C-alpha positions as CSV (number, residue, x, y, z in Angstrom):
1,M,81.1,51.5,3.4
2,C,82.7,48.7,4.1
3,L,86.5,49.3,3.9
4,G,87.5,46.5,6.0
5,G,84.9,47.3,8.5
6,V,82.0,45.0,9.6
7,A,78.3,45.4,7.7
8,T,74.7,43.9,8.5
9,Y,72.7,42.6,5.3
10,T,69.0,42.1,7.0
11,A,66.2,40.5,4.0
12,D,63.1,41.9,4.6
13,S,60.4,38.9,5.1
14,N,57.2,38.9,7.5
15,V,56.7,35.0,6.1
16,P,57.5,32.5,8.1
17,G,59.3,29.3,7.5
18,V,61.7,30.4,5.1
19,N,65.2,29.8,5.5
20,Y,68.1,32.0,3.6
21,T,70.4,31.3,1.9
22,W,73.4,34.1,1.2
23,S,76.5,34.3,-0.8
24,I,79.0,36.7,-1.6
25,D,80.5,36.8,-5.1
26,G,78.5,33.6,-6.1
27,V,80.0,31.7,-3.6
28,V,77.4,30.1,-0.5
29,V,78.2,31.4,3.1
30,P,77.9,28.4,4.9
31,G,76.0,28.0,8.3
32,I,74.0,31.0,7.5
33,T,70.2,30.1,7.5
34,G,68.4,33.4,9.1
35,D,67.5,36.1,7.2
36,E,70.8,38.3,8.8
37,L,74.3,38.2,7.5
38,V,77.1,40.1,9.5
39,Q,80.0,40.5,7.3
40,D,83.4,41.5,8.0
41,W,84.7,42.3,5.6
42,T,88.3,42.8,6.6
43,G,91.0,40.8,4.3
44,F,88.5,40.6,1.7
45,A,91.0,41.8,-1.7
46,I,90.6,45.4,-2.7
47,G,87.5,45.6,-5.6
48,A,84.1,45.3,-5.8
49,H,81.7,42.5,-3.5
50,T,78.1,41.5,-4.1
51,V,76.5,40.0,-1.9
52,T,72.9,38.0,-3.0
53,V,70.9,36.1,-0.8
54,A,67.9,33.4,-2.1
55,A,65.2,31.6,0.0
56,T,63.8,28.9,0.5
57,P,61.1,28.3,-0.5
58,R,60.8,30.0,-3.4
59,C,58.5,32.1,-2.2
60,I,60.8,35.6,-2.5
61,A,62.6,36.0,-5.3
62,P,66.8,35.9,-4.9
63,S,67.3,39.6,-5.0
64,R,71.2,41.6,-5.0
65,I,71.1,43.1,-1.6
66,D,74.3,44.9,-1.6
67,S,77.6,45.1,-2.7
68,C,80.8,46.4,-1.4
69,N,83.2,48.2,-2.5
70,R,86.3,47.5,-0.6
């Protein structure tokens, strides 16, 4: 799926005024508050990586979006 390439993740919400917090392996991705994350997996260690997103206000429960097995 990712294998050193670029992957796009999208939080599907029709709720206006929501800010998103994206995390990879539990570490927040700084500066990304929109409903889309474009991640370049080049340079990440080989193995499984988990992408999650949380919404503020908490009208949407945090969820696991996808995983990348690089």
